[in-house]
C-alpha positions in Angstrom: 4.9 6.6 59.7 6.9 8.6 57.1 6.0 7.9 53.5 9.0 6.4 51.7 7.6 6.4 48.1 5.7 9.4 46.7 3.3 9.6 43.8 2.6 12.7 41.7 0.6 12.9 38.5 0.5 15.7 35.9 0.2 16.0 32.2 -0.3 12.3 31.6 2.8 11.3 33.6 2.7 9.6 37.0 6.1 10.1 38.8 6.9 7.5 41.5 9.8 8.8 43.7 11.8 6.6 46.0 12.7 8.6 49.1 14.1 6.5 52.0 17.4 8.3 53.0 18.4 6.3 56.1 18.9 3.1 54.1 19.5 4.6 50.6 16.2 3.4 49.2 16.8 -0.2 50.3 13.9 -2.5 49.4 12.4 -2.7 52.8 8.9 -4.1 53.3 7.5 -0.6 53.8 9.1 0.7 50.6 8.1 -2.2 48.4 4.5 -2.1 49.8 4.2 1.6 49.0 5.8 1.1 45.6 3.3 -1.6 44.7 0.4 0.5 45.9 1.5 3.5 43.8 2.1 1.3 40.7 -1.5 0.0 41.1 -2.9 3.5 41.5 -1.2 4.8 38.4 -2.2 1.7 36.4 -5.9 2.4 37.2 -5.8 6.2 36.6 -7.1 6.9 33.1 -5.4 10.3 33.1 -2.0 8.6 33.4 -0.3 7.6 30.1 3.2 6.9 31.3 4.9 6.1 34.6 8.3 7.2 35.7 10.3 5.6 38.6 13.0 7.8 40.0 14.9 8.5 43.2 14.8 11.7 45.4 18.3 10.8 46.6 21.8 10.6 45.0 21.4 6.8 45.2 18.8 5.1 43.0 18.5 1.9 45.2 20.9 0.1 47.4 19.3 -3.3 47.0 17.8 -5.5 49.7 17.3 -4.1 53.2 20.1 -6.1 55.0 18.9 -5.0 58.4 15.5 -6.6 57.8 17.2 -9.6 56.2 19.2 -10.3 59.4 16.3 -9.7 61.8 12.9 -10.6 60.3 14.2 -12.6 57.4 13.4 -12.4 53.7 10.3 -14.5 53.4 8.2 -11.5 52.6 10.9 -9.4 51.1 11.9 -11.9 48.4 8.3 -12.4 47.2 7.8 -8.6 47.3 10.8 -8.3 44.9 9.0 -10.7 42.5 5.8 -8.7 42.9 7.5 -5.4 42.2 9.0 -6.6 39.0 5.7 -8.2 37.9 3.8 -5.0 38.7 6.2 -3.0 36.4 6.1 -5.6 33.6 2.4 -6.2 33.7 1.4 -2.6 34.2 -0.8 -1.3 31.3 1.2 1.9 31.1 4.8 2.1 29.9 7.2 2.4 32.8 10.4 4.5 32.4 13.2 4.3 35.0 15.2 7.5 35.5 18.5 6.2 36.9 21.0 8.4 38.7 23.6 7.3 41.3 24.4 3.8 42.5 22.1 0.9 41.8 22.8 -2.3 43.6 21.4 -5.8 43.6 17.6 -5.8 43.8 17.5 -2.2 42.5 18.8 -3.5 39.3 15.7 -5.7 39.0 13.5 -2.6 39.0 15.6 -1.0 36.2 15.5 -4.2 34.2 11.8 -4.6 34.6 11.1 -1.1 33.3 10.2 -0.8 29.6 12.7 2.0 29.1 15.6 3.0 31.3 17.6 6.2 30.9 20.7 6.5 33.0 23.3 9.2 33.8 26.8 8.2 32.8 28.0 8.5 36.4 25.4 5.9 37.6 27.0 2.7 38.8 25.6 -0.9 38.9 26.7 -4.0 40.7 25.1 -7.4 41.3 26.8 -7.8 44.7 24.8 -10.8 45.9 27.5 -13.3 45.1 29.9 -11.6 47.6 27.4 -12.1 50.4 26.8 -15.8 49.8 23.6 -15.0 47.9 22.5 -15.2 44.3 20.5 -12.7 42.2 17.6 -15.1 42.2 14.4 -13.1 42.1 15.8 -10.3 39.8 17.2 -12.9 37.4 13.7 -13.0 36.0 14.1 -9.5 34.4 17.9 -9.0 34.4 19.0 -12.1 32.5 16.6 -11.4 29.6 18.2 -7.9 29.2 21.8 -9.2 29.0 23.8 -11.4 26.7 24.8 -14.8 28.2 28.4 -13.6 28.5 27.4 -10.3 30.2 25.1 -12.2 32.6 27.9 -14.6 33.6 30.4 -11.7 34.1 28.0 -9.5 36.2 26.4 -12.3 38.2 29.6 -14.2 39.1 32.0 -11.4 39.7 29.9 -8.8 41.4 32.1 -6.2 39.8 30.6 -2.7 39.3 30.1 -1.0 36.0 29.0 2.4 34.9 26.1 3.8 33.0 27.7 3.6 29.5 28.6 0.0 30.1 25.1 -0.7 31.4 23.8 0.6 28.0 26.3 -1.5 26.1 25.2 -4.6 27.9 21.5 -3.9 27.4 20.6 -3.3 31.0 19.6 0.3 30.3 18.2 1.8 27.1 20.3 4.9 27.0 23.2 6.5 29.0 23.7 10.2 28.8 25.9 12.8 30.5 24.5 13.5 33.9 23.5 17.1 33.1 21.5 15.8 30.1 19.6 13.1 32.0 16.4 15.1 32.5 16.4 16.4 28.9 16.8 12.8 27.7 13.9 11.7 30.0 11.7 14.5 28.7 12.4 13.4 25.1 11.4 9.8 25.8 8.2 10.9 27.6 7.3 13.3 24.8 7.5 10.4 22.3 5.6 8.0 24.5 2.8 10.6 25.1 2.2 10.6 21.3 1.1 7.0 21.5 -2.6 6.2 21.9 -3.4 4.5 25.2 -4.7 1.4 23.5 -1.6 1.3 21.2 0.7 1.6 24.2 -1.1 -1.0 26.2 -1.3 -3.6 23.5 2.3 -3.0 22.3 3.6 -3.5 25.8 1.6 -6.7 26.1 3.3 -8.0 22.9 6.8 -7.0 24.1 6.4 -8.5 27.6 4.3 -11.6 27.0 7.1 -14.1 27.4 8.7 -12.2 30.3 5.4 -12.0 32.2 4.8 -15.7 31.6 8.2 -16.6 33.0 7.6 -14.4 36.1 4.3 -16.2 36.8 5.9 -19.6 36.2 9.1 -19.3 38.2 8.6 -16.3 40.5 7.5 -18.2 43.6 10.2 -20.8 43.4 12.9 -18.1 43.0 11.5 -16.1 45.9 11.7 -19.3 48.0 15.3 -19.9 46.9 16.2 -16.3 47.6 14.7 -16.4 51.1 16.5 -19.6 51.9 19.8 -18.2 50.8 19.3 -15.0 52.9 18.6 -17.3 55.9 21.6 -19.5 55.4 24.4 -19.2 58.0 27.0 -18.2 55.4 24.9 -15.3 54.2 23.8 -14.2 57.7 27.5 -14.0 58.7 28.5 -12.1 55.6 25.6 -9.6 55.9 26.3 -8.9 59.6 29.9 -8.4 58.8 29.0 -5.9 56.0 26.5 -4.1 58.3 29.2 -3.9 61.1 31.7 -2.5 58.6 29.3 0.3 57.6 28.7 1.2 61.3 32.5 1.3 62.0 
């Protein structure tokens, strides 16, 4: 089986790279399983001080794997999305998202869960669940806390897309820079983080994420069940199959 998520560690930085070209880094059971495993490995590695999540493709993440959702269902997939967000939020190391290209639906949950997110200005975001008869249920755990109430209503209810600069203005990402400056901006963030002592980074992250982690633990299972039930509904199944058929046409 071809690995969909790669882990490399050097100079205190663990880089986790999403690399699933056929479905544009959709959150399949295999991809989320590998992502969770690499996050756990990096968390336990004393030589790792900071974790970066990035994509090998020109798409960061296309969201849920709709092919799986219309065949095997989302009972596992929805809970995995909660688990991925928790693994990022609860990780003892700061997690930085390097965001380039389109980010859709569940992929936005990963970006929101990260402690710091640096995006290229040409990156695009959209919470498209509403257009498929779904709701951004599991990722609401991390996305809503990043946004103002008005921004959450606008993005969740319309499904309209927005760019990197707007994502920064709304609070979804930390910083948006010109595409050609993305790696330099990431390097600057990593350089600053690596100046922090491991204990200082760990305890500061605990303070910052205490309420968010408690909410994930309190509501995560219920929201995963809601998400799975919506994915399994006739309205959503019809909409997802129509979307998949349009892509094949």
